[in-house]
N, CA, C and O of each residue as an XYZ file, in Angstrom:
492
protein
N      32.064    -45.050     39.566
C      32.173    -45.834     38.344
C      33.490    -46.603     38.270
O      33.667    -47.445     37.390
N      34.407    -46.319     39.182
C      35.690    -47.003     39.105
C      35.543    -48.512     39.292
O      36.385    -49.276     38.821
N      34.477    -48.952     39.978
C      34.238    -50.385     40.139
C      34.038    -51.069     38.783
O      34.326    -52.255     38.622
N      33.546    -50.307     37.830
C      33.209    -50.869     36.524
C      34.201    -50.512     35.421
O      34.010    -50.920     34.276
N      35.235    -49.775     35.734
C      36.166    -49.280     34.709
C      36.786    -50.406     33.889
O      36.826    -50.319     32.662
N      37.260    -51.439     34.530
C      37.894    -52.542     33.809
C      36.879    -53.277     32.926
O      37.193    -53.645     31.794
N      35.671    -53.487     33.440
C      34.615    -54.132     32.666
C      34.288    -53.301     31.418
O      34.221    -53.830     30.309
N      34.087    -52.011     31.615
C      33.739    -51.133     30.506
C      34.853    -51.083     29.462
O      34.577    -51.039     28.263
N      36.085    -51.090     29.901
C      37.224    -51.024     28.979
C      37.278    -52.235     28.046
O      37.858    -52.159     26.963
N      36.682    -53.340     28.459
C      36.693    -54.564     27.650
C      35.573    -54.605     26.604
O      35.525    -55.528     25.790
N      34.682    -53.624     26.616
C      33.610    -53.568     25.614
C      34.188    -52.907     24.373
O      34.472    -51.709     24.374
N      34.359    -53.688     23.319
C      35.030    -53.210     22.107
C      34.272    -52.107     21.373
O      34.874    -51.135     20.916
N      32.965    -52.256     21.260
C      32.170    -51.289     20.507
C      32.000    -50.020     21.352
O      31.424    -50.080     22.439
N      32.494    -48.876     20.867
C      32.412    -47.649     21.672
C      30.979    -47.188     21.941
O      30.716    -46.576     22.975
N      30.063    -47.469     21.039
C      28.659    -47.095     21.254
C      28.069    -47.948     22.375
O      27.352    -47.434     23.235
N      28.365    -49.233     22.369
C      27.867    -50.141     23.408
C      28.498    -49.793     24.756
O      27.833    -49.832     25.791
N      29.785    -49.455     24.731
C      30.480    -49.079     25.960
C      29.836    -47.830     26.557
O      29.566    -47.781     27.756
N      29.593    -46.832     25.726
C      28.998    -45.581     26.206
C      27.585    -45.818     26.750
O      27.217    -45.263     27.785
N      26.803    -46.632     26.061
C      25.440    -46.920     26.505
C      25.450    -47.668     27.838
O      24.641    -47.385     28.722
N      26.362    -48.615     27.973
C      26.472    -49.369     29.215
C      26.904    -48.457     30.352
O      26.351    -48.520     31.450
N      27.884    -47.617     30.092
C      28.345    -46.676     31.101
C      27.220    -45.735     31.529
O      27.086    -45.415     32.710
N      26.421    -45.299     30.574
C      25.296    -44.408     30.879
C      24.295    -45.090     31.813
O      23.825    -44.483     32.775
N      23.974    -46.335     31.531
C      23.007    -47.061     32.365
C      23.566    -47.279     33.770
O      22.867    -47.047     34.756
N      24.802    -47.717     33.867
C      25.401    -47.952     35.181
C      25.492    -46.652     35.983
O      25.234    -46.647     37.187
N      25.854    -45.560     35.326
C      25.915    -44.263     35.997
C      24.529    -43.823     36.452
O      24.383    -43.231     37.521
N      23.519    -44.109     35.648
C      22.138    -43.774     36.013
C      21.731    -44.515     37.280
O      21.139    -43.924     38.183
N      22.044    -45.807     37.349
C      21.698    -46.584     38.548
C      22.406    -45.996     39.766
O      21.788    -45.834     40.818
N      23.676    -45.680     39.638
C      24.435    -45.097     40.746
C      23.818    -43.775     41.194
O      23.710    -43.514     42.393
N      23.418    -42.948     40.246
C      22.826    -41.647     40.574
C      21.447    -41.794     41.212
O      21.143    -41.137     42.207
N      20.625    -42.651     40.640
C      19.241    -42.785     41.096
C      19.099    -43.620     42.370
O      18.150    -43.433     43.131
N      20.029    -44.527     42.600
C      19.959    -45.431     43.749
C      21.302    -45.456     44.480
O      21.983    -46.481     44.491
N      21.680    -44.337     45.086
C      23.002    -44.239     45.711
C      23.199    -45.202     46.887
O      24.335    -45.447     47.295
N      22.124    -45.743     47.430
C      22.240    -46.687     48.536
C      22.714    -48.069     48.084
O      23.118    -48.888     48.910
N      22.664    -48.330     46.774
C      23.090    -49.631     46.270
C      24.612    -49.693     46.157
O      25.276    -48.683     45.928
N      25.137    -50.880     46.319
C      26.565    -51.105     46.210
C      26.897    -51.657     44.834
O      26.437    -52.744     44.486
N      27.687    -50.935     44.039
C      28.102    -51.450     42.735
C      29.237    -52.451     42.914
O      30.118    -52.260     43.753
N      29.209    -53.521     42.120
C      30.278    -54.508     42.205
C      30.335    -55.336     40.928
O      29.379    -55.376     40.154
N      31.453    -55.986     40.723
C      31.592    -56.954     39.639
C      31.568    -58.332     40.278
O      32.324    -58.606     41.210
N      30.707    -59.187     39.780
C      30.639    -60.579     40.218
C      30.232    -61.409     39.011
O      29.415    -60.981     38.196
N      30.802    -62.588     38.906
C      30.554    -63.435     37.746
C      30.863    -62.676     36.456
O      30.199    -62.864     35.436
N      31.883    -61.815     36.518
C      32.353    -61.016     35.379
C      31.291    -60.065     34.835
O      31.320    -59.716     33.655
N      30.358    -59.643     35.680
C      29.292    -58.748     35.251
C      29.074    -57.647     36.283
O      29.243    -57.869     37.482
N      28.698    -56.459     35.811
C      28.348    -55.407     36.768
C      26.996    -55.701     37.400
O      26.047    -56.110     36.731
N      26.941    -55.483     38.690
C      25.676    -55.674     39.398
C      25.616    -54.725     40.585
O      26.595    -54.078     40.955
N      24.432    -54.673     41.160
C      24.201    -53.824     42.318
C      23.550    -54.654     43.412
O      22.664    -55.470     43.159
N      24.015    -54.422     44.640
C      23.472    -55.132     45.785
C      22.980    -54.122     46.818
O      23.321    -52.940     46.774
N      22.177    -54.619     47.739
C      21.677    -53.817     48.849
C      21.779    -54.691     50.094
O      21.210    -55.783     50.119
N      22.472    -54.251     51.099
C      22.745    -55.004     52.330
C      23.156    -56.456     52.030
O      22.735    -57.388     52.715
N      23.982    -56.620     51.000
C      24.521    -57.933     50.665
C      23.626    -58.826     49.829
O      23.973    -59.976     49.561
N      22.483    -58.313     49.416
C      21.577    -59.105     48.586
C      21.516    -58.530     47.162
O      21.539    -57.314     46.968
N      21.439    -59.410     46.197
C      21.420    -59.026     44.776
C      20.169    -58.219     44.456
O      19.064    -58.579     44.861
N      20.353    -57.126     43.726
C      19.218    -56.313     43.284
C      19.070    -56.382     41.768
O      17.979    -56.672     41.276
N      20.136    -56.125     41.018
C      20.054    -56.166     39.559
C      21.447    -56.322     38.971
O      22.435    -55.854     39.537
N      21.505    -56.989     37.824
C      22.774    -57.171     37.145
C      22.641    -56.891     35.665
O      21.540    -56.875     35.114
N      23.778    -56.669     35.030
C      23.813    -56.310     33.620
C      24.882    -57.126     32.911
O      25.871    -57.535     33.519
N      24.678    -57.356     31.634
C      25.720    -57.958     30.800
C      25.513    -57.435     29.383
O      24.439    -56.940     29.040
N      26.548    -57.552     28.575
C      26.463    -57.050     27.206
C      26.747    -58.165     26.211
O      27.510    -59.092     26.483
N      26.118    -58.046     25.064
C      26.370    -58.947     23.951
C      26.394    -58.098     22.679
O      26.228    -56.880     22.732
N      26.595    -58.729     21.580
C      26.679    -58.011     20.308
C      25.393    -57.244     19.990
O      25.449    -56.142     19.443
N      24.242    -57.815     20.328
C      22.971    -57.221     19.935
C      22.238    -56.441     21.021
O      21.330    -55.664     20.725
N      22.635    -56.649     22.290
C      21.850    -56.035     23.357
C      22.613    -55.949     24.671
O      23.688    -56.524     24.839
N      22.009    -55.206     25.596
C      22.420    -55.213     26.992
C      21.357    -56.023     27.730
O      20.162    -55.761     27.595
N      21.795    -56.995     28.501
C      20.854    -57.795     29.275
C      20.718    -57.201     30.670
O      21.699    -56.795     31.293
N      19.479    -57.162     31.141
C      19.163    -56.679     32.477
C      18.524    -57.846     33.223
O      17.513    -58.390     32.779
N      19.108    -58.228     34.347
C      18.646    -59.401     35.080
C      18.216    -59.031     36.502
O      19.058    -58.769     37.362
N      16.893    -59.010     36.746
C      16.399    -58.674     38.075
C      16.067    -59.891     38.948
O      15.384    -59.740     39.962
N      16.527    -61.082     38.585
C      16.171    -62.360     39.205
C      14.801    -62.785     38.676
O      14.034    -61.960     38.181
N      14.507    -64.072     38.786
C      13.260    -64.611     38.232
C      12.022    -63.963     38.870
O      11.038    -63.699     38.178
N      12.066    -63.709     40.176
C      10.920    -63.083     40.839
C      10.622    -61.712     40.239
O       9.459    -61.348     40.065
N      11.659    -60.961     39.926
C      11.471    -59.660     39.283
C      10.909    -59.803     37.881
O      10.046    -59.029     37.466
N      11.399    -60.791     37.156
C      10.879    -61.035     35.797
C       9.416    -61.447     35.867
O       8.602    -60.967     35.078
N       9.074    -62.321     36.792
C       7.682    -62.765     36.931
C       6.775    -61.599     37.291
O       5.683    -61.458     36.743
N       7.235    -60.763     38.218
C       6.433    -59.623     38.669
C       6.151    -58.646     37.523
O       5.072    -58.055     37.468
N       7.102    -58.474     36.620
C       6.970    -57.496     35.539
C       6.677    -58.123     34.180
O       6.820    -57.460     33.153
N       6.272    -59.376     34.160
C       6.059    -60.083     32.892
C       5.110    -59.324     31.963
O       5.414    -59.158     30.782
N       3.991    -58.871     32.463
C       3.026    -58.161     31.620
C       3.583    -56.825     31.134
O       3.422    -56.475     29.965
N       4.229    -56.090     32.011
C       4.804    -54.788     31.638
C       5.907    -54.962     30.592
O       6.032    -54.147     29.678
N       6.692    -56.005     30.724
C       7.760    -56.284     29.769
C       7.168    -56.576     28.395
O       7.657    -56.085     27.378
N       6.122    -57.373     28.378
C       5.452    -57.690     27.107
C       4.810    -56.441     26.504
O       4.932    -56.195     25.304
N       4.129    -55.656     27.335
C       3.490    -54.430     26.846
C       4.508    -53.447     26.277
O       4.222    -52.729     25.319
N       5.690    -53.421     26.872
C       6.745    -52.519     26.396
C       7.404    -53.046     25.129
O       8.194    -52.348     24.493
N       7.074    -54.286     24.765
C       7.650    -54.869     23.557
C       9.118    -55.239     23.708
O       9.853    -55.298     22.722
N       9.543    -55.488     24.938
C      10.942    -55.822     25.185
C      11.181    -57.318     24.998
O      10.388    -58.147     25.443
N      12.268    -57.641     24.345
C      12.676    -59.029     24.175
C      13.145    -59.539     25.530
O      13.804    -58.808     26.270
N      12.814    -60.788     25.868
C      13.149    -61.292     27.195
C      13.206    -62.813     27.232
O      12.748    -63.496     26.316
N      13.770    -63.317     28.300
C      13.732    -64.734     28.632
C      13.110    -64.819     30.024
O      12.598    -63.819     30.527
N      13.144    -65.977     30.645
C      12.604    -66.108     31.997
C      13.448    -65.383     33.040
O      12.974    -65.094     34.139
N      14.711    -65.087     32.690
C      15.609    -64.504     33.679
C      16.160    -63.126     33.342
O      16.809    -62.501     34.182
N      15.911    -62.637     32.121
C      16.480    -61.327     31.771
C      15.711    -60.637     30.666
O      14.979    -61.259     29.896
N      15.902    -59.329     30.616
C      15.337    -58.487     29.561
C      16.491    -58.093     28.648
O      17.560    -57.700     29.116
N      16.266    -58.201     27.347
C      17.283    -57.787     26.376
C      16.921    -56.396     25.869
O      15.913    -56.211     25.187
N      17.754    -55.428     26.209
C      17.549    -54.068     25.712
C      18.482    -53.882     24.518
O      19.699    -53.763     24.664
N      17.880    -53.861     23.350
C      18.666    -53.801     22.118
C      19.408    -52.475     22.005
O      18.911    -51.423     22.406
N      20.597    -52.558     21.452
C      21.417    -51.354     21.263
C      20.741    -50.360     20.326
O      21.012    -49.161     20.398
N      19.869    -50.842     19.452
C      19.213    -49.981     18.468
C      17.980    -49.271     19.026
O      17.354    -48.476     18.325
N      17.629    -49.551     20.274
C      16.457    -48.929     20.901
C      16.881    -48.159     22.142
O      17.906    -48.473     22.746
N      16.104    -47.156     22.526
C      16.438    -46.433     23.756
C      16.226    -47.336     24.978
O      15.372    -48.223     24.962
N      16.995    -47.104     26.012
C      16.841    -47.861     27.254
C      15.512    -47.485     27.892
O      15.166    -46.307     27.974
N      14.774    -48.485     28.340
C      13.498    -48.253     29.008
C      13.776    -48.020     30.497
O      13.719    -48.944     31.308
N      14.077    -46.767     30.833
C      14.423    -46.429     32.212
C      13.223    -46.568     33.148
O      13.400    -46.782     34.347
N      12.022    -46.451     32.623
C      10.836    -46.599     33.474
C      10.762    -48.004     34.039
O      10.616    -48.184     35.248
N      10.862    -48.989     33.179
C      10.778    -50.369     33.677
C      12.021    -50.741     34.475
O      11.935    -51.521     35.423
N      13.156    -50.201     34.109
C      14.380    -50.449     34.862
C      14.229    -49.918     36.294
O      14.579    -50.605     37.253
N      13.711    -48.708     36.431
C      13.470    -48.120     37.758
C      12.496    -48.998     38.554
O      12.727    -49.280     39.730
N      11.424    -49.419     37.914
C      10.427    -50.232     38.599
C      11.020    -51.555     39.085
O      10.727    -51.998     40.196
N      11.851    -52.184     38.257
C      12.473    -53.447     38.648
C      13.382    -53.259     39.862
O      13.351    -54.054     40.802
N      14.183    -52.210     39.830
C      15.104    -51.955     40.937
C      14.326    -51.635     42.207
O      14.626    -52.178     43.270
N      13.333    -50.762     42.108
C      12.527    -50.409     43.281
C      11.815    -51.630     43.846
O      11.741    -51.801     45.063
N      11.291    -52.477     42.969
C      10.615    -53.690     43.411
C      11.582    -54.596     44.171
O      11.252    -55.082     45.253
N      12.769    -54.827     43.617
C      13.724    -55.710     44.276
C      14.206    -55.143     45.607
O      14.375    -55.888     46.572
N      14.426    -53.848     45.666
C      14.834    -53.234     46.938
C      13.761    -53.477     47.999
O      14.076    -53.896     49.113
N      12.508    -53.220     47.664
C      11.412    -53.391     48.627
C      11.176    -54.866     48.946
O      11.025    -55.239     50.109
N      11.147    -55.697     47.911
C      10.839    -57.112     48.101
C      11.930    -57.843     48.877
O      11.652    -58.819     49.573
N      13.161    -57.372     48.759
C      14.275    -58.052     49.413
C      14.784    -57.295     50.649
O      15.892    -57.547     51.123
N      13.975    -56.375     51.161
C      14.384    -55.558     52.310
C      14.805    -56.416     53.506
O      15.730    -56.054     54.234
N      14.141    -57.530     53.705
C      14.457    -58.397     54.839
C      15.236    -59.640     54.426
O      15.433    -60.544     55.238
N      15.672    -59.693     53.197
C      16.398    -60.849     52.682
C      17.799    -60.886     53.298
O      18.486    -59.866     53.366
N      18.203    -62.057     53.736
C      19.528    -62.197     54.356
C      20.473    -63.026     53.501
O      21.581    -63.348     53.930
N      20.039    -63.374     52.291
C      20.878    -64.144     51.384
C      21.107    -63.335     50.120
O      20.380    -62.381     49.842
N      22.127    -63.724     49.350
C      22.417    -63.004     48.100
C      21.283    -63.176     47.108
O      20.782    -62.193     46.561
N      20.871    -64.423     46.869
C      19.761    -64.733     45.960
C      18.526    -65.040     46.786
O      18.637    -65.417     47.953
N      17.361    -64.883     46.199
C      16.140    -65.296     46.866
C      16.165    -66.815     47.064
O      16.746    -67.556     46.271
N      15.528    -67.244     48.126
C      15.468    -68.683     48.427
C      14.561    -69.411     47.455
O      14.393    -70.626     47.559
């Protein structure tokens, strides 16, 4: 978690900071093969140099960004779960529990789908 310490320290709301830390720690625990890093001022995880998932925080939510291909793949599941979203990210509201099921599915999908990817972003 030391990769994210400075980022977490900048989150003013202690509840949001704790929730963000919990999610990042969960990813580290569940997917130890991923590399945690800060890029574009956001915590993210990569696998063999390719982007897998990223996070950002705002006043109302934590954004989860699995790339557009991940969003497209899970569009129906995201809608069924009632999660607020855009074309590029899911907004997990601070007032709701984190949907770890869909988060796990997004990460697993990106790891498998990008297994042979040699670039940071999909082409």
